[in-house]
N, C-alpha and C positions, 0 to 999 in steps of 0.2 A: 469145195467139189459138186460138178452138178451131178443132176441127176439121170443124163446122160451118160454123164463120165462115172458113176458108181453103177452104172449098167454094164459098161465096158469093163470095168475092174471086175464085175462078177460080186457085187455085194447087192445089186436088186436083181431082180427078174421083170420080164413084162408080166401083167396081168389085167384081164378081163372083169369088170366087176358088174354090177345090178343094181337097182335102188333096194331090193328086197335084202341084199347080202348087207349092202351098206346099214340101212336100218337095225338088223339083228345086230350089227357089231354098235351102233349106237345106242341101241335100249340096253347092250349088257353093259357099256360105259356108265350108262345113267346109273345101273343098280350098282354098278362099284364104286360110282360116289356116293349114294345112299349106305351102301353099306360102311364105309369108312366114315360116317359120321356117327358111325352108332358107338357111342362113348361107354360102352356095356363090353366091348371086346376090347384086345389088348390093344398097344398102341403101335406095335410090331405090324399085326393085322389088319389095322385102319390105314399103315401108309404103305402096307402091299395091295390092299385093296385102291386106293386111290393111285397107286403107282401105275397099276394094271388097268386103270383108265385113262392114263397117259397114253400107254401101249396101244389100248386100243383104238383111241381118236388118231393115234400118227399113223397105225396101220389103214385108217378109214382114207387118210388123206392120202399116202402113199396108193390105193387103190383107187382111187379117182384119179390119181394123176397116171395112171396106168402100169403103176408097179408095186412090185411085192417084196419083202426082203429074201436073199436067197438062204434057204433052209440050209444049204450045205456051207455057209462061212459064219463064221465067231462075229460075235458083236453085232448081230441084227437088231438088239434094243437102243445100241448106238447109232447103229443107221438110221432106224427108225424116227427117233428121238432129233439129230441132226439133219435130215432131209425136211424135218419143217419149214426151213428157213426157205427151202425152194419149193415146197407145195403149196403152203398158206402162207408164204412169205410175211412168218413168224418173226419176229424182233430177235438178233442174235442172243440180247440177254435173257429175253424169256425164254429162248430155246436153252442157253445153257444151265439156266433155274433147274429148268426140266429134267437136263441132264443131273445135274448133283443128287437129285433125286434117287433117278438111276446107280449110283456111285454108294446113296445109303444103303438102298435096299439090298444092292450087294452085297456091304459091307454084314449089314443084319443077317441074311441066308448063309453067308459064308464062313463068319467071327462069331457070330452071336450080338452083336456091338449093340447096346441100349439104342434108342431113340426116345427122343425127346418129345412132349407134347405140341411144342411151338413147331417143330419138323413136321410133325403131322398135320397140323392146321395149316403150315403154309402149302403142303403136298396136296390137300385137301382142294385149298383155294386153286394152286395151277390148273389142277384137272378140271373144276369148274371153269375156269376162264377160258381152257383150251376147248373144252367143250362147247360152248358159245362160238370162238372164234373157229372152229372147223364146222358147227351148224351153220353161222354166218358164210363162211368162206364156200360151203355146200350149194346155199340157197342161191347165191350170186353167178358162181362160175361153173356148177354142176346139179341146174336144177333137176333134170332127169333122173338122176339117183335121189331126189329127196319126196320122189311120189309115193 
């Protein structure tokens, strides 16, 4: 579903951003990734920090594309992650991987499910790759937001 279709059905709203807002969110995503790499904290907290970076970066991509998730609609994390195929032209398989971390994070938060170290490492790696991808996309497509 395109971004315009998501707007029409109320999953997205129009949004204007600026370089300051984008920079703050990118810096926060960097801190989240750094926090996730701290082995002195629990695997659950590390995965949550890496996942937070994924959502922050997904938000930046939406903002830079002129949108934000609708606050009144459920499923905004899913919408943000799935919109990456439209905002930054993320490969569908990579988007599906990111979405598995959304599901894992929900299971941890709502059922107390354990998280294994390999899932934590995969989530951190995916967040770091997304940071690079979003940064490169911004530089090439929205340079006015990287000043």
